[in-house]
C-alpha atoms as one frame of an Amber mdcrd trajectory, in Angstrom:
protein
   0.201   0.009  -0.052   1.469   3.322  -0.791   0.800   6.993   0.045   1.204
  10.260  -0.992   1.188  13.509   1.218   0.900  17.026   0.601   0.984  20.214
   2.596  -0.302  23.574   1.734  -1.939  24.971  -1.256  -2.507  22.831  -4.206
   0.566  23.299  -6.604   2.257  21.435  -9.618   3.333  18.652  -7.239  -0.209
  18.001  -5.888  -1.565  17.916  -9.314   0.791  15.312 -10.315  -1.010  13.055
  -8.055  -4.248  12.042  -9.851  -6.550  11.858  -6.765  -5.367  15.111  -5.406
  -5.568  16.642  -9.114  -9.412  15.396  -9.042  -9.812  16.770  -5.545  -8.727
  19.993  -6.584 -10.987  20.243  -9.554 -14.027  19.256  -7.151 -13.098  21.998
  -4.741 -12.757  24.410  -7.583 -16.518  23.788  -8.694 -17.680  23.766  -4.807
 -15.574  27.194  -4.386 -17.238  28.596  -7.631 -20.595  27.419  -6.452 -21.174
  26.442  -9.854 -23.440  23.387  -8.990 -26.018  24.054 -11.608 -23.541  24.220
 -14.350 -21.961  20.963 -13.603 -23.434  17.225 -13.629 -23.349  15.304 -10.335
 -21.741  12.563 -12.486 -18.751  14.577 -13.205 -17.626  14.087  -9.445 -20.106
  11.606  -7.736 -20.607   8.084  -8.838 -24.482   7.378  -9.230 -24.520   5.171
  -6.112 -22.191   7.173  -4.079 -22.635   7.920  -0.313 -22.146  11.064   1.496
 -21.692  11.221   5.632 -22.515  14.540   6.638 -21.140  15.990   9.930 -24.268
  15.591  11.666 -24.523  11.977  11.233 -27.016  11.877   8.090 -26.280   9.659
   5.267 -27.076  11.058   1.593 -27.293   8.449  -1.033 -26.987   8.714  -4.991
 -24.801  11.334  -6.717 -27.863  13.248  -7.814 -29.280  13.622  -4.319 -25.884
  14.682  -2.850 -25.345  17.065  -5.564 -28.586  18.676  -5.101 -28.146  18.697
  -1.201 -24.580  20.371  -1.594 -26.143  23.045  -3.789 -28.627  23.715  -0.911
 -26.120  23.508   1.673 -23.834  26.137  -0.153 -26.639  28.352  -1.126 -26.478
  30.796   1.715 -22.873  31.779   0.738 -21.868  34.218  -1.840 -18.221  32.941
  -1.462 -16.473  29.591  -0.365 -12.709  28.952  -0.565 -10.951  25.932   0.517
  -7.499  26.380   1.866  -5.747  23.087   1.849  -3.782  22.386   5.096  -2.672
  18.804   4.302  -3.901  15.975   2.297  -2.932  12.354   2.245  -3.839   9.583
  -0.290  -3.858   6.102   0.485  -4.574   3.201  -1.819  -7.095   0.542  -0.106
  -7.095  -2.940  -0.685  -9.573  -2.564  -3.629  -7.096  -0.305  -5.426  -9.415
   2.823  -4.566  -7.897   5.984  -3.566  -8.664   7.380   0.155  -7.928  11.013
   0.333  -7.837  12.415   3.904  -7.831  16.185   3.622  -7.680  18.954   6.430
  -8.782  22.262   5.233  -9.826  25.714   6.332 -12.956  26.598   4.735 -13.675
  30.311   4.263 -17.366  30.938   3.875 -18.862  34.405   3.198 -22.654  34.669
   3.882 -24.665  36.517   1.057 -24.684  40.373   1.934 -21.768  40.023   4.362
 -18.236  41.179   3.903 -16.815  39.152   6.792 -15.452  35.668   6.248 -16.108
  32.709   8.563 -13.251  30.490   8.819 -13.573  27.019  10.145 -11.454  23.767
  10.130 -12.797  20.792   8.370 -11.561  17.352   7.783 -12.785  15.232   4.732
 -12.231  11.710   3.648 -13.136  10.929   0.009 -12.894   7.488  -1.233 -12.352
   7.933  -5.219 -12.899   4.977  -7.620 -13.228   4.559 -11.515 -15.764   6.367
 -13.304 -18.641   4.788 -15.059 -18.485   5.025 -18.946 -19.046   8.706 -19.882
 -18.991   9.854 -16.383 -16.528  11.280 -13.856 -13.613  13.726 -14.190 -10.388
  12.372 -15.324 -11.722   8.704 -15.159 -12.778   9.260 -11.432 -15.640   9.678
  -9.235 -16.179  10.058  -5.522 -17.849   6.719  -4.181 -17.826   7.805  -0.577
 -17.369  11.146   1.371 -17.156  11.887   5.011 -17.000  15.608   6.460 -16.195
  16.387  10.024 -16.510  19.972  11.353 -18.249  22.228  13.814 -21.078  23.474
  11.870 -21.996  25.512  14.932 -19.172  28.082  13.943 -21.611  29.524  11.425
 -24.534  29.513  13.660 -22.719  31.346  16.390 -21.354  33.892  14.021 -24.853
  34.423  12.808 -26.248  34.699  16.227 -23.521  37.330  17.197 -24.064  39.169
  13.934 -27.781  39.474  14.573 -27.023  40.622  18.247 -24.470  43.265  17.009
 -27.163  44.778  14.312 -29.949  44.909  17.133 -27.343  46.702  19.628 -26.531
  49.144  16.613 -30.377  49.481  15.874 -31.037  50.184  19.663 -28.216  52.937
  19.792 -29.586  54.733  16.633 -33.183  54.585  18.147 -31.790  55.872  21.488
 -30.049  58.680  19.720 -33.320  59.388  17.665 -35.344  59.658  20.820 -32.721
  62.016  22.442 -33.464  64.580  19.771
């Protein structure tokens, strides 16, 4: 069993590894929020499984693609910053990619980025005929992160807006 490790942003070295090159292309599509311009089968096998961080399991590439589109819809900007990635080949010859990322989210109408660490595990296999990207598809994906980071940010933003409005109202009443 061989492995390949990469640290930092995607570069020429990481692009030489077919699995990491595929993951970079996948992340570029996610980061561009271009779900409606790419087929689910470009990245996900028709029978793919996606395990989200809340313990839910999403089945079939088409369902996963639609679900991901909905999950990312509140954001005007997303950027995955690669910290480290490791590729290990499993006993069936599939690439298992372990990726530690910092994901930068920006909510629509907001100027600040929310940055959160995320850990993902992708199982990549051979793509079906006429499907995939570079002959590969995601068979299985697991994502781990504290989704509460975004919820806490929204709560704090609403609280700050409320305080600001209260100050404006108090100032108006003093006149």
